[in-house]
mmCIF file as Biopython writes it, N, C-alpha, C and O atoms, coordinates in Angstrom:
data_model
#
loop_
_atom_site.group_PDB
_atom_site.id
_atom_site.type_symbol
_atom_site.label_atom_id
_atom_site.label_alt_id
_atom_site.label_comp_id
_atom_site.label_asym_id
_atom_site.label_entity_id
_atom_site.label_seq_id
_atom_site.pdbx_PDB_ins_code
_atom_site.Cartn_x
_atom_site.Cartn_y
_atom_site.Cartn_z
_atom_site.occupancy
_atom_site.B_iso_or_equiv
_atom_site.auth_seq_id
_atom_site.auth_asym_id
_atom_site.pdbx_PDB_model_num
ATOM 1   N N  . MET A ? 1  ? -4.045  16.138  8.080   1.0 0.0 1  A 1 
ATOM 2   C CA . MET A ? 1  ? -3.304  15.992  6.829   1.0 0.0 1  A 1 
ATOM 3   C C  . MET A ? 1  ? -4.232  15.211  5.866   1.0 0.0 1  A 1 
ATOM 4   O O  . MET A ? 1  ? -4.104  15.380  4.653   1.0 0.0 1  A 1 
ATOM 5   N N  . ILE A ? 2  ? -5.119  14.403  6.338   1.0 0.0 2  A 1 
ATOM 6   C CA . ILE A ? 2  ? -5.915  13.634  5.417   1.0 0.0 2  A 1 
ATOM 7   C C  . ILE A ? 2  ? -6.837  14.670  4.822   1.0 0.0 2  A 1 
ATOM 8   O O  . ILE A ? 2  ? -7.081  14.585  3.619   1.0 0.0 2  A 1 
ATOM 9   N N  . ALA A ? 3  ? -7.388  15.660  5.553   1.0 0.0 3  A 1 
ATOM 10  C CA . ALA A ? 3  ? -8.286  16.603  5.044   1.0 0.0 3  A 1 
ATOM 11  C C  . ALA A ? 3  ? -7.827  17.633  3.863   1.0 0.0 3  A 1 
ATOM 12  O O  . ALA A ? 3  ? -8.538  18.296  3.108   1.0 0.0 3  A 1 
ATOM 13  N N  . GLU A ? 4  ? -6.444  17.551  3.949   1.0 0.0 4  A 1 
ATOM 14  C CA . GLU A ? 4  ? -5.484  18.501  3.121   1.0 0.0 4  A 1 
ATOM 15  C C  . GLU A ? 4  ? -5.444  17.478  1.755   1.0 0.0 4  A 1 
ATOM 16  O O  . GLU A ? 4  ? -5.782  17.946  0.668   1.0 0.0 4  A 1 
ATOM 17  N N  . LEU A ? 5  ? -5.059  16.212  1.858   1.0 0.0 5  A 1 
ATOM 18  C CA . LEU A ? 5  ? -4.721  15.409  0.698   1.0 0.0 5  A 1 
ATOM 19  C C  . LEU A ? 5  ? -5.963  14.775  0.094   1.0 0.0 5  A 1 
ATOM 20  O O  . LEU A ? 5  ? -5.927  14.638  -1.129  1.0 0.0 5  A 1 
ATOM 21  N N  . ASP A ? 6  ? -6.936  14.408  0.659   1.0 0.0 6  A 1 
ATOM 22  C CA . ASP A ? 6  ? -8.164  13.605  0.198   1.0 0.0 6  A 1 
ATOM 23  C C  . ASP A ? 6  ? -9.159  14.580  -0.203  1.0 0.0 6  A 1 
ATOM 24  O O  . ASP A ? 6  ? -9.744  15.295  0.611   1.0 0.0 6  A 1 
ATOM 25  N N  . TYR A ? 7  ? -9.382  14.615  -1.641  1.0 0.0 7  A 1 
ATOM 26  C CA . TYR A ? 7  ? -10.308 15.624  -2.030  1.0 0.0 7  A 1 
ATOM 27  C C  . TYR A ? 7  ? -11.766 15.219  -1.946  1.0 0.0 7  A 1 
ATOM 28  O O  . TYR A ? 7  ? -12.675 16.045  -2.024  1.0 0.0 7  A 1 
ATOM 29  N N  . THR A ? 8  ? -11.993 13.685  -1.754  1.0 0.0 8  A 1 
ATOM 30  C CA . THR A ? 8  ? -13.392 13.082  -1.661  1.0 0.0 8  A 1 
ATOM 31  C C  . THR A ? 8  ? -13.312 12.474  -0.337  1.0 0.0 8  A 1 
ATOM 32  O O  . THR A ? 8  ? -13.150 11.256  -0.264  1.0 0.0 8  A 1 
ATOM 33  N N  . PRO A ? 9  ? -13.407 13.180  0.712   1.0 0.0 9  A 1 
ATOM 34  C CA . PRO A ? 9  ? -13.410 12.292  1.970   1.0 0.0 9  A 1 
ATOM 35  C C  . PRO A ? 9  ? -14.714 11.343  2.110   1.0 0.0 9  A 1 
ATOM 36  O O  . PRO A ? 9  ? -15.820 11.510  1.598   1.0 0.0 9  A 1 
ATOM 37  N N  . HIS A ? 10 ? -14.275 10.323  2.934   1.0 0.0 10 A 1 
ATOM 38  C CA . HIS A ? 10 ? -15.512 9.364   3.236   1.0 0.0 10 A 1 
ATOM 39  C C  . HIS A ? 10 ? -16.040 8.464   1.942   1.0 0.0 10 A 1 
ATOM 40  O O  . HIS A ? 10 ? -16.982 7.685   2.084   1.0 0.0 10 A 1 
ATOM 41  N N  . THR A ? 11 ? -15.480 8.603   0.890   1.0 0.0 11 A 1 
ATOM 42  C CA . THR A ? 11 ? -15.824 7.940   -0.218  1.0 0.0 11 A 1 
ATOM 43  C C  . THR A ? 11 ? -14.659 7.560   -1.232  1.0 0.0 11 A 1 
ATOM 44  O O  . THR A ? 11 ? -13.854 8.480   -1.377  1.0 0.0 11 A 1 
ATOM 45  N N  . PRO A ? 12 ? -14.409 6.499   -1.911  1.0 0.0 12 A 1 
ATOM 46  C CA . PRO A ? 12 ? -13.403 6.182   -2.617  1.0 0.0 12 A 1 
ATOM 47  C C  . PRO A ? 12 ? -13.890 6.965   -3.976  1.0 0.0 12 A 1 
ATOM 48  O O  . PRO A ? 12 ? -12.964 7.386   -4.669  1.0 0.0 12 A 1 
ATOM 49  N N  . ARG A ? 13 ? -14.946 7.162   -4.350  1.0 0.0 13 A 1 
ATOM 50  C CA . ARG A ? 13 ? -15.302 7.849   -5.622  1.0 0.0 13 A 1 
ATOM 51  C C  . ARG A ? 13 ? -14.704 9.060   -5.870  1.0 0.0 13 A 1 
ATOM 52  O O  . ARG A ? 13 ? -14.625 9.918   -4.992  1.0 0.0 13 A 1 
ATOM 53  N N  . GLY A ? 14 ? -14.224 9.230   -7.114  1.0 0.0 14 A 1 
ATOM 54  C CA . GLY A ? 14 ? -13.362 10.492  -7.445  1.0 0.0 14 A 1 
ATOM 55  C C  . GLY A ? 14 ? -11.869 10.232  -6.844  1.0 0.0 14 A 1 
ATOM 56  O O  . GLY A ? 14 ? -11.120 11.200  -6.979  1.0 0.0 14 A 1 
ATOM 57  N N  . SER A ? 15 ? -11.480 9.434   -6.398  1.0 0.0 15 A 1 
ATOM 58  C CA . SER A ? 15 ? -9.979  9.168   -6.009  1.0 0.0 15 A 1 
ATOM 59  C C  . SER A ? 15 ? -9.067  9.023   -7.130  1.0 0.0 15 A 1 
ATOM 60  O O  . SER A ? 15 ? -7.870  9.227   -6.928  1.0 0.0 15 A 1 
ATOM 61  N N  . GLY A ? 16 ? -9.458  8.712   -8.232  1.0 0.0 16 A 1 
ATOM 62  C CA . GLY A ? 16 ? -8.498  8.509   -9.346  1.0 0.0 16 A 1 
ATOM 63  C C  . GLY A ? 16 ? -7.922  9.834   -9.577  1.0 0.0 16 A 1 
ATOM 64  O O  . GLY A ? 16 ? -8.653  10.824  -9.571  1.0 0.0 16 A 1 
ATOM 65  N N  . ALA A ? 17 ? -6.388  9.940   -9.823  1.0 0.0 17 A 1 
ATOM 66  C CA . ALA A ? 17 ? -5.925  11.110  -10.112 1.0 0.0 17 A 1 
ATOM 67  C C  . ALA A ? 17 ? -6.245  11.532  -11.649 1.0 0.0 17 A 1 
ATOM 68  O O  . ALA A ? 17 ? -6.277  10.721  -12.575 1.0 0.0 17 A 1 
ATOM 69  N N  . ARG A ? 18 ? -6.454  12.800  -11.763 1.0 0.0 18 A 1 
ATOM 70  C CA . ARG A ? 18 ? -6.972  13.524  -12.983 1.0 0.0 18 A 1 
ATOM 71  C C  . ARG A ? 18 ? -5.686  13.748  -13.814 1.0 0.0 18 A 1 
ATOM 72  O O  . ARG A ? 18 ? -5.691  13.554  -15.030 1.0 0.0 18 A 1 
ATOM 73  N N  . ASP A ? 19 ? -4.461  14.205  -13.071 1.0 0.0 19 A 1 
ATOM 74  C CA . ASP A ? 19 ? -3.470  14.544  -13.684 1.0 0.0 19 A 1 
ATOM 75  C C  . ASP A ? 19 ? -2.254  13.958  -12.747 1.0 0.0 19 A 1 
ATOM 76  O O  . ASP A ? 19 ? -2.031  14.378  -11.612 1.0 0.0 19 A 1 
ATOM 77  N N  . TRP A ? 20 ? -1.494  12.912  -13.404 1.0 0.0 20 A 1 
ATOM 78  C CA . TRP A ? 20 ? -0.479  12.219  -12.589 1.0 0.0 20 A 1 
ATOM 79  C C  . TRP A ? 20 ? 0.834   13.220  -12.404 1.0 0.0 20 A 1 
ATOM 80  O O  . TRP A ? 20 ? 1.760   12.928  -11.648 1.0 0.0 20 A 1 
ATOM 81  N N  . THR A ? 21 ? 0.798   14.274  -13.088 1.0 0.0 21 A 1 
ATOM 82  C CA . THR A ? 21 ? 2.139   15.068  -12.974 1.0 0.0 21 A 1 
ATOM 83  C C  . THR A ? 21 ? 1.906   15.953  -11.858 1.0 0.0 21 A 1 
ATOM 84  O O  . THR A ? 21 ? 2.720   16.832  -11.575 1.0 0.0 21 A 1 
ATOM 85  N N  . ARG A ? 22 ? 0.899   15.781  -11.244 1.0 0.0 22 A 1 
ATOM 86  C CA . ARG A ? 22 ? 0.478   16.712  -9.902  1.0 0.0 22 A 1 
ATOM 87  C C  . ARG A ? 22 ? 0.379   15.985  -8.953  1.0 0.0 22 A 1 
ATOM 88  O O  . ARG A ? 22 ? -0.461  15.086  -8.905  1.0 0.0 22 A 1 
ATOM 89  N N  . LEU A ? 23 ? 1.352   16.278  -7.871  1.0 0.0 23 A 1 
ATOM 90  C CA . LEU A ? 23 ? 1.706   15.546  -6.747  1.0 0.0 23 A 1 
ATOM 91  C C  . LEU A ? 23 ? 0.166   15.530  -5.785  1.0 0.0 23 A 1 
ATOM 92  O O  . LEU A ? 23 ? -0.164  14.542  -5.128  1.0 0.0 23 A 1 
ATOM 93  N N  . SER A ? 24 ? -0.575  16.669  -5.847  1.0 0.0 24 A 1 
ATOM 94  C CA . SER A ? 24 ? -1.768  16.703  -4.989  1.0 0.0 24 A 1 
ATOM 95  C C  . SER A ? 24 ? -2.740  15.645  -5.548  1.0 0.0 24 A 1 
ATOM 96  O O  . SER A ? 24 ? -3.579  15.159  -4.789  1.0 0.0 24 A 1 
ATOM 97  N N  . ASP A ? 25 ? -2.662  15.233  -6.944  1.0 0.0 25 A 1 
ATOM 98  C CA . ASP A ? 25 ? -3.620  14.286  -7.549  1.0 0.0 25 A 1 
ATOM 99  C C  . ASP A ? 25 ? -3.235  12.833  -7.163  1.0 0.0 25 A 1 
ATOM 100 O O  . ASP A ? 25 ? -4.048  11.947  -6.899  1.0 0.0 25 A 1 
ATOM 101 N N  . ARG A ? 26 ? -1.957  12.715  -7.167  1.0 0.0 26 A 1 
ATOM 102 C CA . ARG A ? 26 ? -1.382  11.471  -6.841  1.0 0.0 26 A 1 
ATOM 103 C C  . ARG A ? 26 ? -1.425  11.194  -5.443  1.0 0.0 26 A 1 
ATOM 104 O O  . ARG A ? 26 ? -1.338  10.010  -5.117  1.0 0.0 26 A 1 
ATOM 105 N N  . MET A ? 27 ? -1.548  12.101  -4.513  1.0 0.0 27 A 1 
ATOM 106 C CA . MET A ? 27 ? -1.636  11.921  -3.061  1.0 0.0 27 A 1 
ATOM 107 C C  . MET A ? 27 ? -3.122  11.546  -2.786  1.0 0.0 27 A 1 
ATOM 108 O O  . MET A ? 27 ? -3.391  10.643  -1.994  1.0 0.0 27 A 1 
ATOM 109 N N  . ASN A ? 28 ? -3.996  12.180  -3.385  1.0 0.0 28 A 1 
ATOM 110 C CA . ASN A ? 28 ? -5.309  11.890  -3.278  1.0 0.0 28 A 1 
ATOM 111 C C  . ASN A ? 28 ? -5.581  10.547  -3.491  1.0 0.0 28 A 1 
ATOM 112 O O  . ASN A ? 28 ? -6.309  9.958   -2.692  1.0 0.0 28 A 1 
ATOM 113 N N  . TYR A ? 29 ? -5.028  9.880   -4.608  1.0 0.0 29 A 1 
ATOM 114 C CA . TYR A ? 29 ? -5.239  8.363   -4.899  1.0 0.0 29 A 1 
ATOM 115 C C  . TYR A ? 29 ? -4.733  7.667   -3.659  1.0 0.0 29 A 1 
ATOM 116 O O  . TYR A ? 29 ? -5.437  6.924   -2.976  1.0 0.0 29 A 1 
ATOM 117 N N  . VAL A ? 30 ? -3.415  7.963   -3.399  1.0 0.0 30 A 1 
ATOM 118 C CA . VAL A ? 30 ? -2.761  7.136   -2.287  1.0 0.0 30 A 1 
ATOM 119 C C  . VAL A ? 30 ? -3.442  7.033   -1.222  1.0 0.0 30 A 1 
ATOM 120 O O  . VAL A ? 30 ? -3.678  5.917   -0.759  1.0 0.0 30 A 1 
ATOM 121 N N  . VAL A ? 31 ? -3.854  8.076   -0.674  1.0 0.0 31 A 1 
ATOM 122 C CA . VAL A ? 31 ? -4.596  8.363   0.879   1.0 0.0 31 A 1 
ATOM 123 C C  . VAL A ? 31 ? -5.890  7.417   0.523   1.0 0.0 31 A 1 
ATOM 124 O O  . VAL A ? 31 ? -6.031  6.496   1.327   1.0 0.0 31 A 1 
ATOM 125 N N  . ASP A ? 32 ? -6.710  7.462   -0.367  1.0 0.0 32 A 1 
ATOM 126 C CA . ASP A ? 32 ? -7.820  6.659   -0.502  1.0 0.0 32 A 1 
ATOM 127 C C  . ASP A ? 32 ? -7.308  5.203   -0.476  1.0 0.0 32 A 1 
ATOM 128 O O  . ASP A ? 32 ? -7.819  4.381   0.286   1.0 0.0 32 A 1 
ATOM 129 N N  . PHE A ? 33 ? -6.417  4.924   -1.211  1.0 0.0 33 A 1 
ATOM 130 C CA . PHE A ? 33 ? -5.792  3.284   -1.530  1.0 0.0 33 A 1 
ATOM 131 C C  . PHE A ? 33 ? -5.432  2.820   -0.118  1.0 0.0 33 A 1 
ATOM 132 O O  . PHE A ? 33 ? -5.881  1.787   0.379   1.0 0.0 33 A 1 
ATOM 133 N N  . PHE A ? 34 ? -4.586  3.662   0.495   1.0 0.0 34 A 1 
ATOM 134 C CA . PHE A ? 34 ? -3.968  3.165   1.901   1.0 0.0 34 A 1 
ATOM 135 C C  . PHE A ? 34 ? -5.191  3.088   2.812   1.0 0.0 34 A 1 
ATOM 136 O O  . PHE A ? 34 ? -5.247  2.082   3.520   1.0 0.0 34 A 1 
ATOM 137 N N  . ARG A ? 35 ? -6.169  3.967   2.916   1.0 0.0 35 A 1 
ATOM 138 C CA . ARG A ? 35 ? -7.270  4.091   3.822   1.0 0.0 35 A 1 
ATOM 139 C C  . ARG A ? 35 ? -8.411  2.761   3.518   1.0 0.0 35 A 1 
ATOM 140 O O  . ARG A ? 35 ? -9.154  2.295   4.382   1.0 0.0 35 A 1 
ATOM 141 N N  . SER A ? 36 ? -8.350  2.377   2.327   1.0 0.0 36 A 1 
ATOM 142 C CA . SER A ? 36 ? -9.280  1.267   1.752   1.0 0.0 36 A 1 
ATOM 143 C C  . SER A ? 36 ? -8.628  -0.115  2.346   1.0 0.0 36 A 1 
ATOM 144 O O  . SER A ? 36 ? -9.350  -1.092  2.546   1.0 0.0 36 A 1 
ATOM 145 N N  . ARG A ? 37 ? -7.424  -0.138  2.577   1.0 0.0 37 A 1 
ATOM 146 C CA . ARG A ? 37 ? -6.585  -1.263  3.161   1.0 0.0 37 A 1 
ATOM 147 C C  . ARG A ? 37 ? -6.201  -1.384  4.522   1.0 0.0 37 A 1 
ATOM 148 O O  . ARG A ? 37 ? -5.586  -2.338  4.998   1.0 0.0 37 A 1 
ATOM 149 N N  . GLN A ? 38 ? -6.694  -0.107  5.285   1.0 0.0 38 A 1 
ATOM 150 C CA . GLN A ? 38 ? -6.156  0.068   6.725   1.0 0.0 38 A 1 
ATOM 151 C C  . GLN A ? 38 ? -6.669  -1.062  7.781   1.0 0.0 38 A 1 
ATOM 152 O O  . GLN A ? 38 ? -6.026  -1.295  8.805   1.0 0.0 38 A 1 
ATOM 153 N N  . GLN A ? 39 ? -7.735  -1.666  7.494   1.0 0.0 39 A 1 
ATOM 154 C CA . GLN A ? 39 ? -8.437  -2.776  8.359   1.0 0.0 39 A 1 
ATOM 155 C C  . GLN A ? 39 ? -7.957  -4.231  7.895   1.0 0.0 39 A 1 
ATOM 156 O O  . GLN A ? 39 ? -8.222  -5.246  8.540   1.0 0.0 39 A 1 
ATOM 157 N N  . GLU A ? 40 ? -7.316  -4.221  6.855   1.0 0.0 40 A 1 
ATOM 158 C CA . GLU A ? 40 ? -6.973  -5.806  6.281   1.0 0.0 40 A 1 
ATOM 159 C C  . GLU A ? 40 ? -5.950  -6.449  7.153   1.0 0.0 40 A 1 
ATOM 160 O O  . GLU A ? 40 ? -4.769  -6.156  6.968   1.0 0.0 40 A 1 
ATOM 161 N N  . ILE A ? 41 ? -6.291  -7.316  8.106   1.0 0.0 41 A 1 
ATOM 162 C CA . ILE A ? 41 ? -5.750  -7.834  9.011   1.0 0.0 41 A 1 
ATOM 163 C C  . ILE A ? 41 ? -4.482  -8.788  8.497   1.0 0.0 41 A 1 
ATOM 164 O O  . ILE A ? 41 ? -3.513  -9.034  9.215   1.0 0.0 41 A 1 
ATOM 165 N N  . THR A ? 42 ? -4.637  -9.258  7.210   1.0 0.0 42 A 1 
ATOM 166 C CA . THR A ? 42 ? -3.641  -9.881  6.618   1.0 0.0 42 A 1 
ATOM 167 C C  . THR A ? 42 ? -2.142  -9.091  6.494   1.0 0.0 42 A 1 
ATOM 168 O O  . THR A ? 42 ? -1.040  -9.629  6.377   1.0 0.0 42 A 1 
ATOM 169 N N  . LEU A ? 43 ? -2.418  -7.819  6.551   1.0 0.0 43 A 1 
ATOM 170 C CA . LEU A ? 43 ? -1.200  -7.018  6.225   1.0 0.0 43 A 1 
ATOM 171 C C  . LEU A ? 43 ? -0.394  -6.987  7.543   1.0 0.0 43 A 1 
ATOM 172 O O  . LEU A ? 43 ? 0.680   -6.387  7.584   1.0 0.0 43 A 1 
ATOM 173 N N  . ARG A ? 44 ? -0.797  -7.498  8.403   1.0 0.0 44 A 1 
ATOM 174 C CA . ARG A ? 44 ? 0.146   -7.629  9.858   1.0 0.0 44 A 1 
ATOM 175 C C  . ARG A ? 44 ? 0.723   -9.027  9.842   1.0 0.0 44 A 1 
ATOM 176 O O  . ARG A ? 44 ? 1.379   -9.319  10.842  1.0 0.0 44 A 1 
ATOM 177 N N  . ASP A ? 45 ? 0.606   -9.946  8.903   1.0 0.0 45 A 1 
ATOM 178 C CA . ASP A ? 45 ? 1.284   -11.125 8.897   1.0 0.0 45 A 1 
ATOM 179 C C  . ASP A ? 45 ? 2.829   -10.838 8.284   1.0 0.0 45 A 1 
ATOM 180 O O  . ASP A ? 45 ? 3.224   -9.891  7.604   1.0 0.0 45 A 1 
ATOM 181 N N  . ASP A ? 46 ? 3.538   -12.000 8.777   1.0 0.0 46 A 1 
ATOM 182 C CA . ASP A ? 46 ? 4.818   -11.814 8.285   1.0 0.0 46 A 1 
ATOM 183 C C  . ASP A ? 46 ? 5.051   -12.174 6.705   1.0 0.0 46 A 1 
ATOM 184 O O  . ASP A ? 46 ? 4.572   -13.174 6.170   1.0 0.0 46 A 1 
ATOM 185 N N  . PRO A ? 47 ? 5.792   -11.282 6.102   1.0 0.0 47 A 1 
ATOM 186 C CA . PRO A ? 47 ? 5.863   -11.661 4.513   1.0 0.0 47 A 1 
ATOM 187 C C  . PRO A ? 47 ? 6.298   -12.791 4.184   1.0 0.0 47 A 1 
ATOM 188 O O  . PRO A ? 47 ? 5.774   -13.335 3.212   1.0 0.0 47 A 1 
ATOM 189 N N  . PHE A ? 48 ? 7.122   -13.304 4.729   1.0 0.0 48 A 1 
ATOM 190 C CA . PHE A ? 48 ? 8.041   -14.496 4.503   1.0 0.0 48 A 1 
ATOM 191 C C  . PHE A ? 48 ? 7.924   -15.596 5.734   1.0 0.0 48 A 1 
ATOM 192 O O  . PHE A ? 48 ? 7.736   -15.335 6.922   1.0 0.0 48 A 1 
ATOM 193 N N  . THR A ? 49 ? 8.068   -16.747 5.196   1.0 0.0 49 A 1 
ATOM 194 C CA . THR A ? 49 ? 8.049   -17.917 6.134   1.0 0.0 49 A 1 
ATOM 195 C C  . THR A ? 49 ? 9.452   -18.026 6.890   1.0 0.0 49 A 1 
ATOM 196 O O  . THR A ? 49 ? 10.431  -17.631 6.256   1.0 0.0 49 A 1 
ATOM 197 N N  . PRO A ? 50 ? 9.635   -18.483 8.082   1.0 0.0 50 A 1 
ATOM 198 C CA . PRO A ? 50 ? 10.954  -18.574 8.703   1.0 0.0 50 A 1 
ATOM 199 C C  . PRO A ? 50 ? 12.153  -19.260 7.580   1.0 0.0 50 A 1 
ATOM 200 O O  . PRO A ? 50 ? 13.322  -18.874 7.586   1.0 0.0 50 A 1 
ATOM 201 N N  . GLU A ? 51 ? 11.732  -20.126 6.820   1.0 0.0 51 A 1 
ATOM 202 C CA . GLU A ? 51 ? 12.661  -20.771 6.010   1.0 0.0 51 A 1 
ATOM 203 C C  . GLU A ? 51 ? 13.102  -19.824 4.958   1.0 0.0 51 A 1 
ATOM 204 O O  . GLU A ? 51 ? 14.278  -19.823 4.595   1.0 0.0 51 A 1 
ATOM 205 N N  . GLN A ? 52 ? 12.245  -19.036 4.460   1.0 0.0 52 A 1 
ATOM 206 C CA . GLN A ? 52 ? 12.348  -18.095 3.411   1.0 0.0 52 A 1 
ATOM 207 C C  . GLN A ? 52 ? 13.443  -16.851 4.179   1.0 0.0 52 A 1 
ATOM 208 O O  . GLN A ? 52 ? 14.457  -16.432 3.621   1.0 0.0 52 A 1 
ATOM 209 N N  . VAL A ? 53 ? 13.051  -16.483 5.313   1.0 0.0 53 A 1 
ATOM 210 C CA . VAL A ? 53 ? 13.950  -15.595 5.945   1.0 0.0 53 A 1 
ATOM 211 C C  . VAL A ? 53 ? 15.442  -16.104 6.106   1.0 0.0 53 A 1 
ATOM 212 O O  . VAL A ? 53 ? 16.409  -15.349 6.011   1.0 0.0 53 A 1 
ATOM 213 N N  . GLN A ? 54 ? 15.518  -17.316 6.334   1.0 0.0 54 A 1 
ATOM 214 C CA . GLN A ? 54 ? 16.871  -17.901 6.605   1.0 0.0 54 A 1 
ATOM 215 C C  . GLN A ? 54 ? 17.523  -17.856 5.325   1.0 0.0 54 A 1 
ATOM 216 O O  . GLN A ? 54 ? 18.684  -17.456 5.412   1.0 0.0 54 A 1 
ATOM 217 N N  . LEU A ? 55 ? 17.096  -18.172 4.033   1.0 0.0 55 A 1 
ATOM 218 C CA . LEU A ? 55 ? 17.574  -18.258 2.797   1.0 0.0 55 A 1 
ATOM 219 C C  . LEU A ? 55 ? 18.063  -16.833 2.360   1.0 0.0 55 A 1 
ATOM 220 O O  . LEU A ? 55 ? 19.169  -16.603 1.871   1.0 0.0 55 A 1 
ATOM 221 N N  . ILE A ? 56 ? 17.045  -15.873 2.617   1.0 0.0 56 A 1 
ATOM 222 C CA . ILE A ? 56 ? 17.264  -14.447 2.344   1.0 0.0 56 A 1 
ATOM 223 C C  . ILE A ? 56 ? 18.549  -14.083 3.191   1.0 0.0 56 A 1 
ATOM 224 O O  . ILE A ? 56 ? 19.501  -13.611 2.570   1.0 0.0 56 A 1 
ATOM 225 N N  . ARG A ? 57 ? 18.639  -14.236 4.351   1.0 0.0 57 A 1 
ATOM 226 C CA . ARG A ? 57 ? 19.784  -13.750 5.349   1.0 0.0 57 A 1 
ATOM 227 C C  . ARG A ? 57 ? 21.071  -14.388 4.789   1.0 0.0 57 A 1 
ATOM 228 O O  . ARG A ? 57 ? 22.129  -13.781 4.959   1.0 0.0 57 A 1 
ATOM 229 N N  . ALA A ? 58 ? 21.063  -15.507 4.167   1.0 0.0 58 A 1 
ATOM 230 C CA . ALA A ? 58 ? 22.089  -16.163 3.615   1.0 0.0 58 A 1 
ATOM 231 C C  . ALA A ? 58 ? 22.657  -15.852 2.470   1.0 0.0 58 A 1 
ATOM 232 O O  . ALA A ? 58 ? 23.722  -16.327 2.076   1.0 0.0 58 A 1 
ATOM 233 N N  . GLY A ? 59 ? 21.798  -14.834 1.732   1.0 0.0 59 A 1 
ATOM 234 C CA . GLY A ? 59 ? 22.144  -14.383 0.554   1.0 0.0 59 A 1 
ATOM 235 C C  . GLY A ? 59 ? 21.302  -14.966 -0.615  1.0 0.0 59 A 1 
ATOM 236 O O  . GLY A ? 59 ? 21.570  -14.548 -1.741  1.0 0.0 59 A 1 
ATOM 237 N N  . HIS A ? 60 ? 20.463  -15.747 -0.493  1.0 0.0 60 A 1 
ATOM 238 C CA . HIS A ? 60 ? 19.893  -16.605 -1.638  1.0 0.0 60 A 1 
ATOM 239 C C  . HIS A ? 60 ? 18.282  -16.141 -1.837  1.0 0.0 60 A 1 
ATOM 240 O O  . HIS A ? 60 ? 17.551  -15.675 -0.962  1.0 0.0 60 A 1 
ATOM 241 N N  . LEU A ? 61 ? 18.039  -16.335 -2.864  1.0 0.0 61 A 1 
ATOM 242 C CA . LEU A ? 61 ? 16.616  -16.067 -3.372  1.0 0.0 61 A 1 
ATOM 243 C C  . LEU A ? 61 ? 15.697  -17.284 -3.024  1.0 0.0 61 A 1 
ATOM 244 O O  . LEU A ? 61 ? 15.910  -18.326 -3.644  1.0 0.0 61 A 1 
ATOM 245 N N  . PRO A ? 62 ? 14.778  -17.257 -2.168  1.0 0.0 62 A 1 
ATOM 246 C CA . PRO A ? 62 ? 14.112  -18.230 -1.549  1.0 0.0 62 A 1 
ATOM 247 C C  . PRO A ? 62 ? 12.985  -18.755 -2.801  1.0 0.0 62 A 1 
ATOM 248 O O  . PRO A ? 62 ? 12.493  -17.892 -3.528  1.0 0.0 62 A 1 
ATOM 249 N N  . GLY A ? 63 ? 12.703  -19.888 -2.948  1.0 0.0 63 A 1 
ATOM 250 C CA . GLY A ? 63 ? 11.797  -20.429 -4.043  1.0 0.0 63 A 1 
ATOM 251 C C  . GLY A ? 63 ? 10.179  -20.359 -3.353  1.0 0.0 63 A 1 
ATOM 252 O O  . GLY A ? 63 ? 10.112  -19.968 -2.188  1.0 0.0 63 A 1 
ATOM 253 N N  . GLY A ? 64 ? 9.140   -20.662 -3.931  1.0 0.0 64 A 1 
ATOM 254 C CA . GLY A ? 64 ? 7.825   -20.670 -3.551  1.0 0.0 64 A 1 
ATOM 255 C C  . GLY A ? 64 ? 7.370   -19.126 -3.618  1.0 0.0 64 A 1 
ATOM 256 O O  . GLY A ? 64 ? 8.104   -18.180 -3.904  1.0 0.0 64 A 1 
ATOM 257 N N  . PRO A ? 65 ? 6.035   -19.077 -3.302  1.0 0.0 65 A 1 
ATOM 258 C CA . PRO A ? 65 ? 5.383   -17.901 -3.442  1.0 0.0 65 A 1 
ATOM 259 C C  . PRO A ? 65 ? 6.152   -16.843 -2.431  1.0 0.0 65 A 1 
ATOM 260 O O  . PRO A ? 65 ? 6.457   -17.140 -1.276  1.0 0.0 65 A 1 
ATOM 261 N N  . LEU A ? 66 ? 6.424   -15.523 -3.065  1.0 0.0 66 A 1 
ATOM 262 C CA . LEU A ? 66 ? 7.101   -14.575 -2.299  1.0 0.0 66 A 1 
ATOM 263 C C  . LEU A ? 66 ? 6.153   -13.179 -1.995  1.0 0.0 66 A 1 
ATOM 264 O O  . LEU A ? 66 ? 6.615   -12.251 -1.331  1.0 0.0 66 A 1 
#
C-alpha cells in the first residue's frame, strides 16, 4: 500500500501535495506525515489525565491543557 501511495519513498522531500483536489496527492502527504511520527513514543501516552477522564465521562469539559 505504501508503495502505491508514497511518490517519494525513503524521503520526505517532495511529499507536499501538488494538487489537493487529487486524493493521491493528499495521500502522498499523509503517508509521509504518519511515517515521520511512527516512532514518537509520546503518542502512546494517555491523552488525558485520570481526573480529566472523570470530568469528560460526567459530561463536563475539563480545564487545563487538553
